[in-house]
N, C-alpha and C positions, 0 to 999 in steps of 0.2 A: 447616054445609055446606048450600049451596043445591042445587036440582035439577041445575044445570049441573055443579057439582062432583061430584055423585054419578055422573054419566055418565062423568066423567074419572077415575074411580078403579076399582080392582079389575082383573079380568082376564076375558078371553073364551077359552073352550076350544073347540077344533074337532078332531074326529077324522074322518078320511076314509080311504078305501082308498088304499094306497100305490101309486097308479097315476096317471100324468101326466094322464089324462083328467079327473081331479077337481081339478086345480090351480086352475081358475077359481074354485072355492069358497074356496080359500086367499087368492086375490087379492081376492075380494069382501069377505071378512072383514077383510083388511088395509085396504081402502078405507073400510069402515064405522068401524073403530077410528080411523084417521087423521082422518076427518071429525069424529068425536066429540072427538078431541084438539085440533081447531082447526087442522089443517094446511091450508096453501094448496094449490092444485091441483098445483103443481110438486112439492112435497114428498110429496103423496099419490101421485102417479105414480111418484116415486122408490121409495117403499115397496112399491108394487105390483110394480115391476120386480125389486126386491131379493128379495121373498118368492118370486116365481116362479123366479128363478135359484137361490136357496138350496134350495128344495124340489126342483127338477129335479136338482141335484147329489146330494142325498140319495137320490133315487129311482133313480139309475143303479146303485146296488148294493143295492137293496132286493129281497129275494126274495118280497115280498108283504106281507101283514099290513096294519097301519094306520099312517098318518102322523098323529102327534099334534102339534097346534099350540097354543101358549098365547100370547095377545096381552095385554100388560100396559100399562096407563097408568102413566107415571112422574111423580113429583112435580115434575120439571123441565119438564114439558109434552111430553116425548118419548114414544115408543112403543118397547117392547121385545118382540121376538117370539122364542120358542124353538120349535124343531121337532125331532122325533126319529122314527125309524122303525127297523124291524129291519134288520140288516146281513147280507150274505152273507159277511162276513169280509174282503172285498177292501179295499184302501186307498182312501181318499177322494181323488179326483183333481179338483182345481179347475183348469179350463182358464184360461190367462192372460187371455183375454177376459172370462171370468166373474169372475175376481179383480178386474180393472179395473172392471167394472160394479158389483160390490159396494162397491168402494172409493169410487166416485163417488156411489152412491145411498144409502149408509148413513153414519152417524156412526161406527159400530163394528160389526165382524162377526167371528165366530169359527165355524169348522167343525171337527168332529172325528169320529173313528170308532174303534170297538174291534171285537172279534170279534162282539159282540151287537147294538150299536146305532150308528146314525149320527145326529149331532146338529148343530144350528146355533143360533146366537144372533145376532140383529140388533138394533141400537139405531139409532133415527132421531130426531134432535132437529128441531123445526120450523124453527129459524133457525140451524142449525149453519153456521159459516163454511166456505165452499167446498162446501157440500152442495147 
């Protein structure tokens, strides 16, 4: 494994306050990971938009605490991001515009919540058809 391969393996973890004010840090980390994965500018911007939207949806029902993010490099050249934060127990509501944005900017996405945690998982492949 060469130096470039070492950069494109493993994961990056980020914990920030569950406050929209800090979402720029989530976007910045997504940009860095996408750059290291070799994404072009369009796919990098897609990932930034997707992480921003997914985090914003989670934070709508977060009573505080921390937003935990894990950015993973995938063997297929893609990036996977998982996020979670405490839940106030309310249902996770994804506005139709947000759902459309996630569908257009990611290869795969999933959002879920229970009485304790709100979670999302995003996958973005660099050359996905229609992405």
